[in-house]
N, CA, C and O of each residue as an XYZ file, in Angstrom:
572
protein
N     -20.025     12.160     -5.490
C     -17.946     12.951     -5.272
C     -17.213     11.658     -6.494
O     -16.013     11.648     -6.768
N     -18.202     10.687     -7.072
C     -17.477      9.591     -7.651
C     -16.542     10.306     -9.335
O     -15.456      9.891     -9.740
N     -17.592     11.679    -10.156
C     -16.938     12.249    -10.619
C     -16.097     13.028    -10.521
O     -15.417     13.450    -11.457
N     -15.990     13.418     -9.099
C     -15.340     14.748     -8.509
C     -14.181     14.122     -8.891
O     -13.402     14.652     -9.684
N     -13.910     12.559     -8.182
C     -12.316     11.663     -7.166
C     -12.237     11.505     -9.159
O     -11.183     11.974     -9.588
N     -13.223     10.911    -10.320
C     -12.442     10.493    -11.384
C     -11.277     11.486    -11.480
O     -10.061     11.424    -11.297
N     -12.883     13.201    -12.142
C     -11.329     13.829    -12.766
C     -10.504     14.250    -11.947
O      -9.573     14.717    -12.604
N     -10.231     14.395    -10.453
C      -9.313     15.053     -9.671
C      -8.227     13.952     -9.906
O      -7.060     14.209    -10.200
N      -8.808     12.546     -9.723
C      -6.955     11.393    -10.132
C      -6.953     11.019    -10.872
O      -5.920     10.354    -10.790
N      -7.449     10.783    -12.016
C      -7.315     10.479    -12.920
C      -7.599     10.502    -13.774
O      -7.384      9.622    -14.608
N      -8.433     11.890    -14.012
C      -8.028     13.129    -15.540
C      -7.247     14.016    -14.896
O      -7.180     15.120    -15.435
N      -6.420     13.804    -13.549
C      -5.323     14.579    -13.141
C      -5.956     16.219    -13.076
O      -4.901     16.843    -12.958
N      -7.059     17.261    -13.085
C      -7.347     18.017    -12.505
C      -7.056     18.761    -11.492
O      -7.768     19.651    -11.028
N      -5.680     18.320    -11.001
C      -4.871     19.297     -9.799
C      -5.808     21.048     -9.296
O      -5.711     21.305     -8.096
N      -6.156     21.502     -9.668
C      -7.412     22.722     -9.012
C      -7.975     21.779     -8.722
O      -7.042     21.112     -9.171
N      -8.727     20.954     -8.341
C     -10.269     20.133     -7.904
C      -9.501     20.157     -6.274
O     -10.363     20.409     -5.432
N      -7.975     19.937     -5.595
C      -7.629     19.919     -5.042
C      -8.562     20.852     -3.582
O      -8.950     20.369     -2.518
N      -8.666     22.117     -4.026
C      -8.983     23.128     -3.332
C     -10.316     22.844     -3.009
O     -10.780     23.511     -2.085
N     -11.217     21.828     -3.664
C     -12.610     22.272     -3.310
C     -12.547     21.840     -2.113
O     -12.775     22.712     -1.274
N     -12.243     20.452     -1.573
C     -11.793     20.043      0.371
C     -11.004     20.390      1.194
O     -11.001     20.381      2.425
N      -9.919     20.887     -0.003
C      -8.550     21.260      1.140
C      -9.429     21.650      2.081
O      -9.979     20.842      2.829
N      -9.620     22.856      2.118
C      -9.614     23.887      4.117
C     -10.607     22.676      4.606
O     -10.417     22.705      5.821
N     -11.672     21.500      4.336
C     -11.966     20.946      5.006
C     -11.290     19.265      5.330
O     -11.795     18.516      6.165
N     -10.543     19.042      4.810
C      -9.694     18.131      5.271
C      -9.014     18.462      6.612
O      -8.964     17.830      7.668
N      -8.230     20.294      6.039
C      -6.729     20.797      6.770
C      -7.625     21.318      7.734
O      -6.820     22.087      8.259
N      -9.098     21.564      8.633
C      -9.637     22.360      9.921
C      -9.431     20.786     10.235
O      -8.355     20.797     10.833
N     -10.041     18.851     10.139
C      -9.745     18.126     10.493
C      -8.795     17.276     10.537
O      -8.809     16.184     11.104
N      -7.524     18.002      9.639
C      -6.156     17.294     10.573
C      -6.033     18.142     11.858
O      -5.800     17.637     12.956
N      -6.213     19.514     11.641
C      -4.911     20.364     12.705
C      -6.582     20.055     14.166
O      -6.367     20.227     15.366
N      -7.735     19.704     13.738
C      -8.657     19.296     15.111
C      -8.379     17.742     15.704
O      -9.027     17.301     16.653
N      -7.288     16.946     14.990
C      -7.122     15.380     15.384
C      -6.186     15.336     16.281
O      -6.205     14.361     17.031
N      -5.241     16.236     16.440
C      -4.357     16.868     17.861
C      -3.180     15.944     17.102
O      -2.410     15.632     18.011
N      -2.563     15.211     15.505
C      -1.851     14.290     15.840
C      -0.013     14.907     15.873
O      -0.074     16.107     15.604
N       0.738     14.699     15.987
C       2.048     14.837     15.820
C       2.289     14.708     13.803
O       2.728     15.547     13.017
N       1.776     13.297     13.568
C       3.057     13.409     12.166
C       1.603     13.512     11.669
O       0.648     12.959     12.215
N       1.553     14.206     10.682
C       0.165     13.843      9.392
C       1.473     12.632      8.376
O       2.643     12.873      8.080
N       0.621     11.364      8.086
C       1.395     10.257      6.629
C       0.593     10.317      5.732
O      -0.160      9.346      5.793
N       0.298     11.171      4.672
C       0.199     10.696      2.969
C       0.132      9.507      2.192
O       0.833      9.385      1.187
N      -0.990      8.236      2.734
C      -1.145      7.248      1.831
C      -0.195      7.618      0.054
O      -0.774      8.272     -0.814
N       1.494      6.964     -0.200
C       1.621      7.189     -0.732
C       1.181      6.630     -2.446
O       0.226      5.868     -2.600
N       1.722      6.954     -3.221
C       1.339      6.399     -4.676
C       2.507      5.800     -5.311
O       3.594      6.377     -5.292
N       2.330      4.652     -5.880
C       4.147      4.055     -6.365
C       4.058      5.399     -7.826
O       3.209      6.167     -8.279
N       5.481      5.040     -8.102
C       6.124      5.540     -8.955
C       5.832      6.222    -10.311
O       5.815      7.252    -10.986
N       5.620      4.916    -10.216
C       4.806      5.003    -12.477
C       3.448      5.777    -12.244
O       3.319      6.779    -12.949
N       2.524      5.518    -11.471
C       1.385      6.641    -10.888
C       1.583      7.981    -10.947
O       0.914      8.721    -11.669
N       2.854      8.504     -9.910
C       2.587      9.477     -9.442
C       3.518     10.463    -10.760
O       3.370     11.681    -10.854
N       4.453      9.653    -11.685
C       5.020     10.260    -12.951
C       3.750     10.399    -14.200
O       3.650     11.276    -15.058
N       2.854      9.214    -13.954
C       1.537     10.144    -15.080
C       0.646     10.703    -14.567
O      -0.004     11.225    -15.474
N       0.013     11.009    -13.204
C      -0.006     12.356    -12.940
C       0.045     12.874    -12.549
O      -0.948     13.107    -11.860
N       1.126     13.708    -12.423
C       1.661     14.647    -11.620
C       1.973     14.817    -10.294
O       3.097     14.939     -9.809
N       0.763     14.819     -9.661
C       0.898     14.957     -8.400
C       0.598     13.303     -7.391
O       0.579     12.135     -7.780
N       0.426     13.828     -6.191
C      -0.109     13.041     -5.224
C      -1.453     13.653     -4.208
O      -1.511     14.566     -3.385
N      -2.545     12.572     -4.769
C      -3.929     13.493     -4.531
C      -4.135     13.876     -3.291
O      -4.827     14.841     -2.967
N      -3.360     12.908     -2.316
C      -3.480     13.044     -1.196
C      -3.364     13.785     -0.961
O      -4.277     14.427     -0.442
N      -1.845     14.413     -1.203
C      -0.292     15.504     -0.720
C      -1.756     16.818     -1.410
O      -2.118     17.492     -0.445
N      -2.354     17.134     -2.411
C      -2.752     18.394     -2.692
C      -3.699     18.389     -2.189
O      -4.408     19.358     -2.460
N      -4.416     17.117     -0.963
C      -6.149     17.717     -0.074
C      -5.271     18.187      0.969
O      -5.613     19.096      1.726
N      -4.240     17.653      1.037
C      -3.047     18.444      2.260
C      -2.630     19.148      2.072
O      -1.907     19.356      3.046
N      -2.478     19.914      1.347
C      -1.317     21.416      1.098
C      -0.111     21.412      1.863
O       0.793     20.590      2.012
N      -0.402     22.834      2.417
C       0.906     22.981      2.533
C       1.415     22.912      4.242
O       2.435     23.407      4.722
N       0.035     21.910      5.139
C       0.127     21.504      6.610
C       1.160     20.356      6.506
O       0.942     19.319      5.879
N       2.057     20.572      7.031
C       3.721     20.141      7.763
C       2.630     18.680      6.938
O       1.467     18.639      6.536
N       4.152     17.318      7.018
C       3.291     16.525      6.428
C       5.091     15.700      6.162
O       6.156     16.117      5.705
N       4.452     13.923      6.940
C       6.143     12.957      6.502
C       5.249     11.874      6.126
O       4.352     11.189      6.617
N       6.090     12.070      4.691
C       6.799     10.874      3.616
C       7.082      9.778      4.059
O       8.056      9.195      3.583
N       6.107      9.015      5.380
C       7.247      7.832      6.182
C       6.487      6.816      5.274
O       5.890      5.996      5.971
N       6.361      6.661      4.244
C       5.699      5.299      3.399
C       5.659      5.254      1.688
O       4.925      5.783      0.853
N       6.390      4.688      1.642
C       6.683      4.642      0.068
C       6.594      2.781     -0.375
O       6.964      1.800      0.270
N       5.935      2.898     -1.745
C       5.014      1.178     -2.418
C       6.427      0.461     -2.291
O       7.575      0.898     -2.197
N       5.872     -0.837     -2.326
C       7.617     -2.118     -2.519
C       7.734     -1.985     -3.861
O       8.692     -1.558     -4.505
N       5.594     -2.797     -4.612
C       6.489     -3.326     -5.071
C       6.699     -2.248     -6.113
O       6.237     -1.110     -6.198
N       7.791     -3.150     -7.121
C       8.800     -2.662     -8.475
C       7.974     -2.520     -8.897
O       7.595     -1.349     -8.902
N       6.548     -4.164     -9.949
C       6.084     -3.311    -10.573
C       4.949     -2.892    -10.536
O       4.394     -3.577     -9.677
N       4.116     -2.054    -11.011
C       3.257     -1.466    -10.619
C       1.364     -2.561    -10.837
O       0.851     -3.293    -11.683
N       0.860     -1.774     -8.945
C      -0.318     -3.325     -8.859
C      -1.624     -2.058     -9.669
O      -1.711     -0.881    -10.020
N      -2.511     -3.474     -9.603
C      -3.991     -3.220    -10.439
C      -4.782     -1.841     -9.009
O      -4.629     -2.010     -7.800
N      -5.657     -0.466     -9.712
C      -5.674      0.396     -8.598
C      -6.594     -0.477     -8.517
O      -7.131     -1.450     -9.047
N      -6.573      0.542     -7.275
C      -7.654      0.102     -6.345
C      -9.256      0.107     -6.589
O     -10.054     -0.675     -6.073
N      -9.488      0.933     -7.295
C     -10.337      1.099     -7.832
C     -10.717      0.813     -9.281
O     -11.472      1.506     -9.963
N      -9.862     -0.710     -9.796
C     -10.251     -1.897    -10.843
C     -11.002     -3.173     -9.852
O     -11.848     -4.019    -10.144
N     -10.496     -2.968     -8.964
C     -10.513     -4.128     -8.309
C     -11.852     -4.277     -7.298
O     -12.222     -3.242     -6.744
N     -12.522     -5.401     -7.059
C     -13.648     -5.999     -6.518
C     -13.239     -5.499     -4.611
O     -12.221     -5.042     -4.093
N     -14.671     -5.897     -4.026
C     -14.015     -6.683     -2.640
C     -12.915     -7.278     -2.148
O     -11.948     -6.850     -1.518
N     -13.253     -8.430     -2.578
C     -12.917     -9.693     -2.316
C     -11.287     -9.406     -2.508
O     -10.556     -9.414     -1.517
N     -10.710     -9.127     -3.969
C      -9.522     -8.571     -4.145
C      -8.554     -7.635     -2.902
O      -7.480     -7.873     -2.348
N      -9.535     -6.495     -2.814
C      -8.783     -5.912     -1.555
C      -8.662     -6.238     -0.848
O      -7.522     -6.315     -0.390
N      -9.852     -6.739     -0.117
C      -9.476     -7.495      1.261
C      -8.606     -8.956      1.070
O      -8.400     -9.717      2.016
N      -8.196     -9.173     -0.136
C      -6.748     -9.970      0.151
C      -5.490     -9.189     -0.733
O      -4.735     -9.711     -1.552
N      -5.521     -8.150     -0.403
C      -4.180     -7.018     -0.982
C      -3.148     -7.242     -0.351
O      -3.154     -6.669      0.739
N      -1.882     -8.072     -0.636
C      -1.025     -8.007      0.064
C      -0.099     -6.737      0.359
O      -0.021     -5.906     -0.546
N       0.806     -6.449      1.868
C       1.075     -5.248      2.488
C       2.160     -4.167      1.200
O       3.332     -4.421      0.923
N       1.428     -3.131      0.685
C       2.113     -2.191     -0.590
C       2.654     -2.143     -0.062
O       3.284     -3.199     -0.001
N       3.083     -1.199      0.808
C       4.027     -0.772      2.155
C       5.276     -0.852      2.765
O       5.325     -1.573      3.761
N       6.182     -0.354      2.456
C       7.119     -0.018      3.788
C       7.963      1.431      4.321
O       7.709      2.510      3.786
N       8.595      1.358      5.007
C       9.198      2.242      5.659
C      10.380      3.148      4.638
O      11.356      2.736      4.012
N       9.693      4.807      4.822
C      10.833      5.471      3.703
C      11.159      6.736      4.589
O      11.433      7.833      4.104
N      11.108      6.510      5.724
C      11.746      6.696      7.514
C      12.417      6.582      8.323
O      11.890      5.590      8.825
N      13.548      6.872      9.179
C      14.125      6.161     10.648
C      12.670      5.967     11.739
O      11.859      6.865     11.965
N      12.632      4.943     12.153
C      11.068      5.022     12.581
C      11.997      5.820     14.117
O      11.431      6.909     14.029
N      12.637      5.936     14.942
C      12.708      7.309     15.720
C      11.624      9.232     15.357
O      11.495     10.260     16.022
N      11.017      8.680     13.705
C      10.561      9.404     13.476
C       8.743      9.747     14.015
O       7.956     10.672     14.218
N       8.842      8.432     14.037
C       7.343      8.029     14.248
C       7.116      7.564     15.884
O       5.962      7.510     16.311
N       8.269      7.232     16.775
C       8.500      6.913     17.878
C       7.740      7.739     18.911
O       8.100      8.911     19.026
N       6.492      7.193     19.872
C       5.227      7.873     20.625
C       4.739      9.183     19.912
O       4.316     10.150     20.545
N       4.808      9.149     18.881
C       3.929      9.710     17.904
C       2.457      9.931     18.496
O       2.171      9.401     19.570
N       1.628     10.620     17.885
C       0.524     10.453     17.615
C      -0.318     10.443     15.895
O      -1.263     11.129     15.504
N       0.208      9.748     15.418
C       0.278      9.321     13.828
C      -1.149      9.747     13.150
O      -2.165      9.236     13.624
N      -1.291     10.891     11.787
C      -2.780     10.422     11.360
C      -2.756     10.112     10.280
O      -1.643     10.307      9.792
N      -3.507      9.673      9.565
C      -2.787      8.382      7.855
C      -3.889      9.427      7.134
O      -4.782      9.520      7.975
N      -4.140     10.000      6.336
C      -4.317     10.813      5.363
C      -4.282     10.016      3.540
O      -3.411      9.911      2.676
N      -5.968      9.537      3.673
C      -6.365      8.906      2.440
C      -7.411      9.578      1.848
O      -8.260     10.258      2.424
N      -7.302      9.340      0.581
C      -8.479     10.335     -0.063
C      -9.948      9.062     -0.488
O     -10.958      9.702     -0.780
N     -10.196      7.361     -0.560
C     -11.426      6.903     -0.982
C     -10.586      6.131      0.497
O      -9.366      6.137      0.665
N     -11.811      5.387      1.627
C     -11.670      4.396      1.729
C     -13.079      3.744      1.578
O     -14.229      4.137      1.775
N     -12.473      2.511      1.118
C     -13.651      1.118      0.845
C     -13.322      0.032      1.704
O     -13.987     -0.112      2.730
N     -12.499     -0.662      1.468
C     -12.113     -1.939      2.343
C     -12.313     -1.096      4.019
O     -13.228     -1.061      4.842
N     -10.539     -0.329      3.920
C      -9.945      0.190      5.205
C      -8.716     -0.406      4.925
O      -7.781      0.111      5.536
N      -8.414     -1.386      4.148
C      -6.766     -2.354      3.802
C      -5.616     -1.762      3.669
O      -4.438     -2.008      3.928
N      -6.525     -0.521      2.979
C      -4.614      0.110      2.805
C      -4.622      1.512      3.841
O      -3.758      2.382      3.738
N      -5.664      1.568      4.779
C      -5.488      1.759      5.820
C      -5.194      0.981      6.722
O      -5.523      1.462      7.807
N      -4.686     -0.088      6.817
C      -4.744     -1.428      7.461
C      -3.411     -1.147      7.915
O      -2.674     -0.737      8.812
N      -3.585     -1.752      6.417
C      -1.548     -1.899      6.234
C      -0.302     -0.698      6.308
O       0.919     -0.650      6.459
N      -1.737      0.445      6.049
C      -0.805      1.822      6.640
C       0.301      1.729      8.221
O       1.484      1.841      8.543
N      -1.370      1.382      8.971
C      -1.236      2.112     10.069
C      -0.622      0.678     11.001
O      -0.198      1.095     12.079
N      -0.455     -0.923     10.880
C       0.554     -1.620     11.408
C       2.007     -1.654     10.878
O       2.888     -2.239     11.509
N       2.304     -0.852      9.401
C       3.414     -0.475     10.154
C       4.483      0.069     10.450
O       5.666     -0.242     10.590
N       3.091      1.982     10.600
C       3.670      2.971     12.152
C       3.682      2.473     13.065
O       4.496      2.680     13.966
N       2.622      1.541     13.081
C       2.440      0.847     15.368
C       3.646      0.609     14.906
O       4.398      1.584     14.925
N       4.263     -0.819     14.311
C       5.537     -1.505     14.175
C       6.671     -0.938     14.230
O       7.666     -1.571     14.583
N       6.734      0.709     13.798
C       8.027      1.421     13.842
C       7.604      2.204     15.272
O       8.505      2.832     15.828
N       6.097      2.190     15.967
C       6.479      2.755     17.550
C       5.732      4.026     17.844
O       5.749      4.758     18.833
N       5.174      4.073     16.886
C       3.979      5.223     16.854
C       3.039      4.617     18.383
O       2.889      3.530     18.941
N       2.615      5.897     18.581
C       1.709      5.439     19.675
C       0.051      5.378     19.708
O      -0.592      4.920     20.652
N      -0.475      5.890     18.577
C      -1.426      5.993     17.841
C      -1.755      6.076     16.301
O      -1.246      6.894     15.534
N      -2.829      4.957     15.906
C      -2.638      5.798     14.896
C      -3.453      5.799     14.370
O      -4.021      4.707     14.387
N      -4.107      6.831     13.584
C      -5.529      7.431     13.265
C      -5.849      7.482     11.655
O      -4.900      7.993     11.060
N      -6.775      7.148     10.904
C      -7.297      7.545     10.183
C      -8.102      8.458      9.648
O      -8.857      8.936     10.495
N      -8.333      9.175      7.868
C      -8.679     10.524      8.198
C      -8.922     10.093      6.309
O      -7.948      9.681      5.680
N     -10.327     10.264      5.599
C     -10.574     10.049      4.420
C     -11.532     11.218      3.967
O     -12.428     11.819      4.560
N     -11.121     11.294      2.966
C     -12.759     12.274      2.470
C     -13.488     12.001      2.286
O     -14.607     12.482      2.461
N     -12.974     10.627      1.621
C     -14.381     10.182      0.482
C     -14.471      8.335      1.338
O     -13.447      7.878      1.844
N     -15.735      7.560      1.353
C     -16.389      6.399      1.531
C     -17.532      5.507      0.984
O     -18.727      5.321      1.217
N     -16.615      5.066      0.174
C     -17.004      4.349     -0.832
C     -16.737      3.076     -1.596
O     -17.427      2.785     -2.572
């Protein structure tokens, strides 16, 4: 999985999205969620990579880009941080949509890797504050 993630994310091999796309899509559909929210990338990372790897996994399913990154300066990649650094990461997101799009909705956050859970917890906190009824997370890998 580590080699897959490295090739897909860091070497920008967008074709690899299809390897796990069907499984992710099945899990999304089985979740019975109202709204699918992908974890966003910093604009600099998106520009350098050319794609959001999470959105690639979601594919053509409807999604709401409800979050955006806060920092004006690009933060260190999570993969380059140790556990302590990951756990002390400040809130990296803000809402990018009107909260009424989330009000009383069952939301599924999708990310590629779950390490400490900090990214999903930050996202869930904002989505709950915006009025989401439930917020769950789905990731491709744990590591």
